[in-house]
N, CA, C and O atoms as CSV, one atom per row, in Angstrom:
chain,resi,resn,atom,element,x,y,z
A,1,MET,N,N,0.897,-1.151,-0.051
A,1,MET,CA,C,0.026,-0.060,-0.073
A,1,MET,C,C,0.885,1.138,-0.057
A,1,MET,O,O,1.840,1.148,0.719
A,2,GLU,N,N,0.654,2.165,-0.836
A,2,GLU,CA,C,1.504,3.373,-1.193
A,2,GLU,C,C,0.748,4.308,-0.246
A,2,GLU,O,O,-0.477,4.422,-0.185
A,3,THR,N,N,1.816,5.069,0.607
A,3,THR,CA,C,1.238,6.100,1.485
A,3,THR,C,C,1.641,7.643,0.655
A,3,THR,O,O,2.641,7.809,-0.045
A,4,HIS,N,N,0.707,8.551,0.915
A,4,HIS,CA,C,1.007,9.815,0.285
A,4,HIS,C,C,1.486,10.790,1.235
A,4,HIS,O,O,1.022,10.738,2.374
A,5,GLN,N,N,2.228,11.555,0.984
A,5,GLN,CA,C,2.964,12.633,1.979
A,5,GLN,C,C,2.110,13.911,1.901
A,5,GLN,O,O,1.937,14.390,0.780
A,6,HIS,N,N,1.613,14.455,2.862
A,6,HIS,CA,C,0.870,15.675,2.881
A,6,HIS,C,C,1.777,16.632,3.592
A,6,HIS,O,O,2.234,16.460,4.722
A,7,SER,N,N,2.025,17.849,2.663
A,7,SER,CA,C,2.891,18.625,3.300
A,7,SER,C,C,2.048,20.168,3.199
A,7,SER,O,O,1.133,20.443,2.423
A,8,LEU,N,N,2.586,20.932,4.098
A,8,LEU,CA,C,1.913,22.400,4.314
A,8,LEU,C,C,2.144,23.100,3.149
A,8,LEU,O,O,1.304,23.925,2.790
A,9,LYS,N,N,3.337,22.874,2.370
A,9,LYS,CA,C,3.689,23.677,1.242
A,9,LYS,C,C,2.666,23.361,-0.014
A,9,LYS,O,O,2.257,24.277,-0.728
A,10,ASP,N,N,2.282,21.966,-0.223
A,10,ASP,CA,C,1.307,21.636,-1.141
A,10,ASP,C,C,-0.039,22.119,-0.901
A,10,ASP,O,O,-0.765,22.518,-1.811
A,11,TYR,N,N,-0.411,22.082,0.457
A,11,TYR,CA,C,-1.698,22.565,0.802
A,11,TYR,C,C,-1.838,24.232,0.554
A,11,TYR,O,O,-2.843,24.774,0.094
A,12,LEU,N,N,-0.721,24.851,0.925
A,12,LEU,CA,C,-0.970,26.265,0.669
A,12,LEU,C,C,-0.722,26.611,-0.798
A,12,LEU,O,O,-1.212,27.655,-1.229
A,13,THR,N,N,0.075,25.736,-1.689
A,13,THR,CA,C,0.165,25.947,-3.115
A,13,THR,C,C,-1.316,25.752,-3.781
A,13,THR,O,O,-1.801,26.558,-4.575
A,14,GLY,N,N,-1.943,24.584,-3.344
A,14,GLY,CA,C,-3.297,24.329,-3.795
A,14,GLY,C,C,-4.349,25.438,-3.487
A,14,GLY,O,O,-5.200,25.801,-4.298
A,15,LEU,N,N,-4.195,25.954,-2.181
A,15,LEU,CA,C,-5.058,26.844,-1.724
A,15,LEU,C,C,-4.990,28.233,-2.650
A,15,LEU,O,O,-5.948,28.875,-3.082
A,16,LEU,N,N,-3.634,28.488,-2.814
A,16,LEU,CA,C,-3.478,29.806,-3.754
A,16,LEU,C,C,-3.911,29.687,-5.117
A,16,LEU,O,O,-4.550,30.579,-5.674
A,17,LEU,N,N,-3.552,28.516,-5.718
A,17,LEU,CA,C,-4.064,28.179,-6.952
A,17,LEU,C,C,-5.647,28.209,-7.133
A,17,LEU,O,O,-6.205,28.902,-7.984
A,18,ALA,N,N,-6.254,27.437,-6.296
A,18,ALA,CA,C,-7.646,27.377,-6.160
A,18,ALA,C,C,-8.396,28.692,-6.006
A,18,ALA,O,O,-9.437,28.880,-6.636
A,19,ALA,N,N,-7.820,29.734,-5.066
A,19,ALA,CA,C,-8.372,30.894,-4.893
A,19,ALA,C,C,-8.234,31.631,-6.112
A,19,ALA,O,O,-9.242,32.254,-6.445
A,20,ALA,N,N,-7.060,31.731,-6.992
A,20,ALA,CA,C,-6.802,32.562,-8.096
A,20,ALA,C,C,-7.671,31.815,-9.411
A,20,ALA,O,O,-7.976,32.484,-10.398
A,21,LEU,N,N,-7.953,30.649,-9.317
A,21,LEU,CA,C,-8.884,30.069,-10.405
A,21,LEU,C,C,-10.329,30.145,-10.134
A,21,LEU,O,O,-11.176,29.720,-10.919
A,22,THR,N,N,-10.600,30.726,-8.941
A,22,THR,CA,C,-12.025,31.290,-8.478
A,22,THR,C,C,-12.063,32.529,-8.919
A,22,THR,O,O,-12.945,32.927,-9.681
A,23,LEU,N,N,-11.039,33.307,-8.448
A,23,LEU,CA,C,-11.220,34.792,-8.740
A,23,LEU,C,C,-11.238,35.333,-10.098
A,23,LEU,O,O,-11.904,36.333,-10.363
A,24,ILE,N,N,-10.494,34.678,-11.024
A,24,ILE,CA,C,-10.367,34.843,-12.305
A,24,ILE,C,C,-11.756,34.840,-12.997
A,24,ILE,O,O,-12.103,35.872,-13.573
A,25,PRO,N,N,-12.611,33.719,-12.986
A,25,PRO,CA,C,-13.877,33.981,-13.631
A,25,PRO,C,C,-14.842,35.011,-13.038
A,25,PRO,O,O,-15.682,35.498,-13.794
A,26,PHE,N,N,-14.800,35.400,-11.711
A,26,PHE,CA,C,-15.399,36.525,-11.222
A,26,PHE,C,C,-14.819,37.717,-11.730
A,26,PHE,O,O,-15.661,38.602,-11.881
A,27,TRP,N,N,-13.703,38.025,-12.033
A,27,TRP,CA,C,-13.267,39.119,-12.594
A,27,TRP,C,C,-13.588,39.287,-13.963
A,27,TRP,O,O,-13.922,40.401,-14.365
A,28,VAL,N,N,-13.524,38.256,-14.774
A,28,VAL,CA,C,-13.867,38.340,-16.164
A,28,VAL,C,C,-15.384,38.783,-16.265
A,28,VAL,O,O,-15.711,39.661,-17.063
A,29,VAL,N,N,-16.150,38.261,-15.577
A,29,VAL,CA,C,-17.764,38.517,-15.626
A,29,VAL,C,C,-17.928,39.997,-15.119
A,29,VAL,O,O,-18.621,40.805,-15.737
A,30,TRP,N,N,-17.325,40.278,-14.080
A,30,TRP,CA,C,-17.519,41.535,-13.531
A,30,TRP,C,C,-16.826,42.853,-14.202
A,30,TRP,O,O,-17.146,44.007,-13.916
A,31,THR,N,N,-15.920,42.518,-15.051
A,31,THR,CA,C,-15.451,43.440,-16.066
A,31,THR,C,C,-16.315,43.691,-17.253
A,31,THR,O,O,-16.469,44.787,-17.791
A,32,GLY,N,N,-16.882,42.528,-17.619
A,32,GLY,CA,C,-17.886,42.548,-18.627
A,32,GLY,C,C,-17.463,43.228,-20.067
A,32,GLY,O,O,-18.334,43.720,-20.785
A,33,GLY,N,N,-16.276,43.227,-20.393
A,33,GLY,CA,C,-15.773,43.802,-21.482
A,33,GLY,C,C,-15.440,42.643,-22.451
A,33,GLY,O,O,-14.968,42.960,-23.544
A,34,TRP,N,N,-15.632,41.345,-22.173
A,34,TRP,CA,C,-15.270,40.234,-22.867
A,34,TRP,C,C,-16.369,39.841,-23.678
A,34,TRP,O,O,-17.492,40.081,-23.236
A,35,SER,N,N,-16.255,39.272,-24.800
A,35,SER,CA,C,-17.259,38.531,-25.697
A,35,SER,C,C,-17.840,37.293,-24.780
A,35,SER,O,O,-17.230,36.813,-23.825
A,36,THR,N,N,-19.007,36.906,-25.203
A,36,THR,CA,C,-19.728,35.752,-24.630
A,36,THR,C,C,-18.790,34.554,-24.614
A,36,THR,O,O,-18.469,33.954,-23.588
A,37,ARG,N,N,-18.380,34.263,-25.843
A,37,ARG,CA,C,-17.510,33.205,-25.993
A,37,ARG,C,C,-16.079,33.072,-25.326
A,37,ARG,O,O,-15.575,32.009,-24.962
A,38,ALA,N,N,-15.606,34.115,-25.243
A,38,ALA,CA,C,-14.353,34.323,-24.524
A,38,ALA,C,C,-14.587,34.209,-23.152
A,38,ALA,O,O,-13.684,33.643,-22.537
A,39,MET,N,N,-15.682,34.643,-22.410
A,39,MET,CA,C,-16.099,34.512,-21.186
A,39,MET,C,C,-16.431,33.054,-20.812
A,39,MET,O,O,-16.173,32.627,-19.686
A,40,PHE,N,N,-16.959,32.353,-21.688
A,40,PHE,CA,C,-17.420,31.057,-21.538
A,40,PHE,C,C,-16.354,30.159,-21.418
A,40,PHE,O,O,-16.280,29.289,-20.551
A,41,THR,N,N,-15.309,30.433,-22.530
A,41,THR,CA,C,-14.110,29.564,-22.536
A,41,THR,C,C,-13.285,29.618,-21.269
A,41,THR,O,O,-12.915,28.623,-20.647
A,42,THR,N,N,-12.987,31.100,-20.888
A,42,THR,CA,C,-12.181,31.325,-19.745
A,42,THR,C,C,-12.801,30.528,-18.327
A,42,THR,O,O,-12.111,29.954,-17.483
A,43,ILE,N,N,-14.018,30.643,-18.326
A,43,ILE,CA,C,-14.586,30.019,-17.135
A,43,ILE,C,C,-14.624,28.567,-17.255
A,43,ILE,O,O,-14.521,27.905,-16.223
A,44,THR,N,N,-14.771,27.934,-18.483
A,44,THR,CA,C,-14.750,26.613,-18.419
A,44,THR,C,C,-13.304,26.049,-18.257
A,44,THR,O,O,-13.120,24.964,-17.706
A,45,ALA,N,N,-12.283,26.807,-18.749
A,45,ALA,CA,C,-10.753,26.488,-18.659
A,45,ALA,C,C,-10.536,26.546,-17.155
A,45,ALA,O,O,-10.078,25.569,-16.562
A,46,CYS,N,N,-10.855,27.672,-16.527
A,46,CYS,CA,C,-10.614,27.671,-15.010
A,46,CYS,C,C,-11.124,26.632,-14.218
A,46,CYS,O,O,-10.486,26.109,-13.305
A,47,ALA,N,N,-12.458,26.272,-14.605
A,47,ALA,CA,C,-13.129,25.077,-13.921
A,47,ALA,C,C,-12.328,23.874,-14.047
A,47,ALA,O,O,-12.050,23.185,-13.065
A,48,LEU,N,N,-11.972,23.618,-15.155
A,48,LEU,CA,C,-11.223,22.171,-15.496
A,48,LEU,C,C,-9.734,22.364,-15.016
A,48,LEU,O,O,-9.108,21.344,-14.725
A,49,VAL,N,N,-9.171,23.490,-14.919
A,49,VAL,CA,C,-7.901,23.483,-14.294
A,49,VAL,C,C,-8.127,23.187,-12.777
A,49,VAL,O,O,-7.467,22.331,-12.189
A,50,GLN,N,N,-9.112,23.951,-12.163
A,50,GLN,CA,C,-9.276,23.937,-10.774
A,50,GLN,C,C,-9.544,22.292,-10.285
A,50,GLN,O,O,-9.136,21.815,-9.227
A,51,VAL,N,N,-10.234,21.656,-11.202
A,51,VAL,CA,C,-10.496,20.200,-10.737
A,51,VAL,C,C,-9.194,19.382,-10.691
A,51,VAL,O,O,-8.996,18.497,-9.859
A,52,LEU,N,N,-8.253,19.773,-11.723
A,52,LEU,CA,C,-6.927,18.912,-11.535
A,52,LEU,C,C,-6.215,19.544,-10.334
A,52,LEU,O,O,-5.607,18.788,-9.576
A,53,VAL,N,N,-6.234,20.891,-10.084
A,53,VAL,CA,C,-5.549,21.410,-8.912
A,53,VAL,C,C,-6.108,20.555,-7.543
A,53,VAL,O,O,-5.325,20.072,-6.724
A,54,HIS,N,N,-7.402,20.461,-7.446
A,54,HIS,CA,C,-7.993,19.942,-6.311
A,54,HIS,C,C,-7.480,18.333,-6.236
A,54,HIS,O,O,-7.082,17.747,-5.229
A,55,LEU,N,N,-7.595,17.857,-7.454
A,55,LEU,CA,C,-7.116,16.279,-7.372
A,55,LEU,C,C,-5.698,16.176,-7.170
A,55,LEU,O,O,-5.312,15.115,-6.680
A,56,ARG,N,N,-4.784,17.108,-7.459
A,56,ARG,CA,C,-3.250,16.855,-7.335
A,56,ARG,C,C,-2.922,17.371,-5.860
A,56,ARG,O,O,-2.172,16.708,-5.144
A,57,TYR,N,N,-3.541,18.665,-5.376
A,57,TYR,CA,C,-2.950,19.136,-4.228
A,57,TYR,C,C,-3.727,18.683,-2.993
A,57,TYR,O,O,-3.105,18.364,-1.979
A,58,PHE,N,N,-5.162,18.637,-3.038
A,58,PHE,CA,C,-5.697,18.196,-1.932
A,58,PHE,C,C,-6.112,16.778,-1.704
A,58,PHE,O,O,-6.271,16.355,-0.559
A,59,LEU,N,N,-6.306,15.980,-2.834
A,59,LEU,CA,C,-6.560,14.440,-2.917
A,59,LEU,C,C,-5.427,13.879,-3.104
A,59,LEU,O,O,-5.411,12.659,-2.939
A,60,ASN,N,N,-4.280,14.485,-3.457
A,60,ASN,CA,C,-3.138,13.901,-3.772
A,60,ASN,C,C,-3.122,12.606,-4.733
A,60,ASN,O,O,-2.508,11.574,-4.464
A,61,ILE,N,N,-3.805,12.794,-5.767
A,61,ILE,CA,C,-4.186,11.811,-6.766
A,61,ILE,C,C,-3.234,12.195,-8.036
A,61,ILE,O,O,-3.268,13.343,-8.479
A,62,SER,N,N,-2.456,11.284,-8.562
A,62,SER,CA,C,-1.699,11.582,-9.679
A,62,SER,C,C,-1.751,10.442,-10.553
A,62,SER,O,O,-1.543,9.319,-10.095
A,63,VAL,N,N,-2.009,10.627,-11.762
A,63,VAL,CA,C,-2.312,9.497,-12.805
A,63,VAL,C,C,-0.978,8.772,-12.954
A,63,VAL,O,O,-1.037,7.615,-13.371
A,64,ALA,N,N,0.112,9.246,-12.698
A,64,ALA,CA,C,1.433,8.566,-12.908
A,64,ALA,C,C,1.828,7.588,-11.718
A,64,ALA,O,O,2.696,6.719,-11.802
A,65,ARG,N,N,1.067,7.859,-10.612
A,65,ARG,CA,C,1.330,6.768,-9.476
A,65,ARG,C,C,0.147,6.225,-8.759
A,65,ARG,O,O,0.181,5.801,-7.604
A,66,THR,N,N,-1.009,6.272,-9.604
A,66,THR,CA,C,-2.107,5.513,-8.894
A,66,THR,C,C,-2.366,4.220,-9.435
A,66,THR,O,O,-1.810,3.908,-10.488
A,67,GLY,N,N,-3.153,3.405,-8.844
A,67,GLY,CA,C,-3.219,1.968,-9.236
A,67,GLY,C,C,-4.542,2.007,-10.039
A,67,GLY,O,O,-5.169,3.029,-10.317
A,68,LYS,N,N,-4.863,0.755,-10.363
A,68,LYS,CA,C,-6.118,0.666,-11.184
A,68,LYS,C,C,-7.397,1.034,-10.529
A,68,LYS,O,O,-8.359,1.455,-11.172
A,69,ASP,N,N,-7.398,0.858,-9.155
A,69,ASP,CA,C,-8.546,1.162,-8.367
A,69,ASP,C,C,-8.821,2.832,-8.325
A,69,ASP,O,O,-9.931,3.289,-8.597
A,70,TYR,N,N,-7.773,3.611,-7.981
A,70,TYR,CA,C,-7.801,4.933,-8.105
A,70,TYR,C,C,-8.097,5.417,-9.501
A,70,TYR,O,O,-8.848,6.382,-9.642
A,71,LEU,N,N,-7.631,4.894,-10.405
A,71,LEU,CA,C,-7.798,5.355,-11.886
A,71,LEU,C,C,-9.113,4.927,-12.162
A,71,LEU,O,O,-9.804,5.772,-12.731
A,72,SER,N,N,-9.680,3.775,-11.897
A,72,SER,CA,C,-11.160,3.523,-12.193
A,72,SER,C,C,-12.027,4.610,-11.457
A,72,SER,O,O,-12.935,5.133,-12.103
A,73,ALA,N,N,-11.826,4.965,-10.232
A,73,ALA,CA,C,-12.717,5.707,-9.515
A,73,ALA,C,C,-12.634,7.168,-10.046
A,73,ALA,O,O,-13.581,7.954,-10.055
A,74,LEU,N,N,-11.403,7.421,-10.476
A,74,LEU,CA,C,-11.346,8.899,-11.000
A,74,LEU,C,C,-11.978,8.970,-12.582
A,74,LEU,O,O,-12.452,10.020,-13.017
A,75,LEU,N,N,-11.935,7.960,-13.231
A,75,LEU,CA,C,-12.517,7.988,-14.550
A,75,LEU,C,C,-14.177,8.000,-14.289
A,75,LEU,O,O,-14.910,8.709,-14.977
A,76,PHE,N,N,-14.632,7.226,-13.330
A,76,PHE,CA,C,-16.124,7.234,-13.241
A,76,PHE,C,C,-16.630,8.510,-12.568
A,76,PHE,O,O,-17.730,8.994,-12.833
A,77,SER,N,N,-15.739,9.053,-11.647
A,77,SER,CA,C,-16.088,10.495,-11.387
A,77,SER,C,C,-16.117,11.364,-12.408
A,77,SER,O,O,-17.028,12.188,-12.487
A,78,GLY,N,N,-15.125,11.295,-13.320
A,78,GLY,CA,C,-15.127,12.187,-14.474
A,78,GLY,C,C,-16.405,12.016,-15.371
A,78,GLY,O,O,-16.968,12.980,-15.890
A,79,VAL,N,N,-16.783,10.827,-15.502
A,79,VAL,CA,C,-18.024,10.547,-16.354
A,79,VAL,C,C,-19.245,11.052,-15.615
A,79,VAL,O,O,-20.188,11.515,-16.257
A,80,LEU,N,N,-19.271,10.984,-14.326
A,80,LEU,CA,C,-20.433,11.537,-13.620
A,80,LEU,C,C,-20.454,13.036,-13.776
A,80,LEU,O,O,-21.506,13.618,-14.037
A,81,ILE,N,N,-19.287,13.683,-13.618
A,81,ILE,CA,C,-19.237,15.054,-13.691
A,81,ILE,C,C,-19.593,15.572,-15.085
A,81,ILE,O,O,-20.260,16.602,-15.183
A,82,ILE,N,N,-19.188,14.921,-16.143
A,82,ILE,CA,C,-19.498,15.281,-17.580
A,82,ILE,C,C,-21.019,15.150,-17.571
A,82,ILE,O,O,-21.587,16.102,-18.107
A,83,LEU,N,N,-21.681,14.346,-17.163
A,83,LEU,CA,C,-23.043,13.955,-17.253
A,83,LEU,C,C,-23.715,15.036,-16.405
A,83,LEU,O,O,-24.654,15.623,-16.943
A,84,MET,N,N,-23.430,15.332,-15.353
A,84,MET,CA,C,-24.050,16.456,-14.500
A,84,MET,C,C,-24.077,17.714,-15.176
A,84,MET,O,O,-25.116,18.357,-15.328
A,85,VAL,N,N,-22.834,18.116,-15.630
A,85,VAL,CA,C,-22.654,19.473,-16.213
A,85,VAL,C,C,-23.145,19.428,-17.633
A,85,VAL,O,O,-23.730,20.422,-18.062
A,86,GLY,N,N,-22.976,18.421,-18.378
A,86,GLY,CA,C,-23.683,18.489,-19.720
A,86,GLY,C,C,-25.260,18.416,-19.598
A,86,GLY,O,O,-25.973,19.110,-20.323
A,87,GLY,N,N,-25.745,17.594,-18.703
A,87,GLY,CA,C,-27.319,17.736,-18.400
A,87,GLY,C,C,-27.858,19.039,-18.017
A,87,GLY,O,O,-28.921,19.469,-18.466
A,88,THR,N,N,-27.049,19.724,-17.105
A,88,THR,CA,C,-27.520,20.969,-16.763
A,88,THR,C,C,-27.462,22.056,-17.674
A,88,THR,O,O,-28.349,22.909,-17.708
A,89,ILE,N,N,-26.358,22.074,-18.494
A,89,ILE,CA,C,-26.417,23.000,-19.742
A,89,ILE,C,C,-27.307,22.635,-20.683
A,89,ILE,O,O,-27.736,23.522,-21.420
A,90,TRP,N,N,-27.729,21.389,-20.841
A,90,TRP,CA,C,-28.786,21.096,-21.899
A,90,TRP,C,C,-29.947,21.576,-21.348
A,90,TRP,O,O,-30.667,22.251,-22.083
A,91,ILE,N,N,-30.325,21.353,-20.087
A,91,ILE,CA,C,-31.649,21.809,-19.454
A,91,ILE,C,C,-31.647,23.321,-19.729
A,91,ILE,O,O,-32.539,23.911,-20.340
A,92,LEU,N,N,-30.497,23.902,-19.186
A,92,LEU,CA,C,-30.586,25.526,-19.222
A,92,LEU,C,C,-30.971,26.042,-20.438
A,92,LEU,O,O,-31.844,26.896,-20.591
A,93,PHE,N,N,-30.077,25.333,-21.616
A,93,PHE,CA,C,-30.338,25.896,-22.920
A,93,PHE,C,C,-31.921,25.715,-23.433
A,93,PHE,O,O,-32.558,26.524,-24.108
A,94,ASP,N,N,-32.374,24.418,-22.919
A,94,ASP,CA,C,-33.715,24.221,-23.424
A,94,ASP,C,C,-34.741,25.063,-22.761
A,94,ASP,O,O,-35.719,25.395,-23.431
A,95,LEU,N,N,-34.628,25.490,-21.395
A,95,LEU,CA,C,-35.408,26.430,-20.718
A,95,LEU,C,C,-35.176,27.733,-21.538
A,95,LEU,O,O,-36.148,28.441,-21.801
A,96,ASN,N,N,-33.907,28.082,-21.959
A,96,ASN,CA,C,-33.914,29.609,-22.466
A,96,ASN,C,C,-34.630,29.523,-23.752
A,96,ASN,O,O,-35.193,30.537,-24.166
A,97,PHE,N,N,-34.679,28.267,-24.531
A,97,PHE,CA,C,-35.366,28.206,-25.837
A,97,PHE,C,C,-36.761,28.394,-25.657
A,97,PHE,O,O,-37.432,29.213,-26.284
A,98,ARG,N,N,-37.220,27.545,-24.702
A,98,ARG,CA,C,-38.740,27.516,-24.579
A,98,ARG,C,C,-39.156,29.031,-24.097
A,98,ARG,O,O,-40.190,29.523,-24.549
A,99,MET,N,N,-38.504,29.611,-23.364
A,99,MET,CA,C,-38.901,31.099,-22.766
A,99,MET,C,C,-38.755,32.094,-23.805
A,99,MET,O,O,-39.499,33.058,-23.625
A,100,MET,N,N,-38.148,32.148,-24.665
A,100,MET,CA,C,-37.895,32.942,-25.655
A,100,MET,C,C,-38.709,33.046,-26.896
A,100,MET,O,O,-38.385,33.835,-27.783
């Protein structure tokens, strides 16, 4: 069984990255000078990178050193996240279409 080392430096790095990746989309929307496509792309990219930051720094999961069980759980979680996000976007666009 492999043990993962948790260090304060890793947690602080993850905290700073997560805070920055949270503040960037808020700043993009708050300034309002961006096109809709650029705003959506920036928010999506920050969300995907933040998922990777949480996996690496807080859950200490790395694809290079995980076993089949961790990798299977990680892939299953990814599929669930894609289904939930995709379903939410589908529902919101459908509601928007029906309301207009």
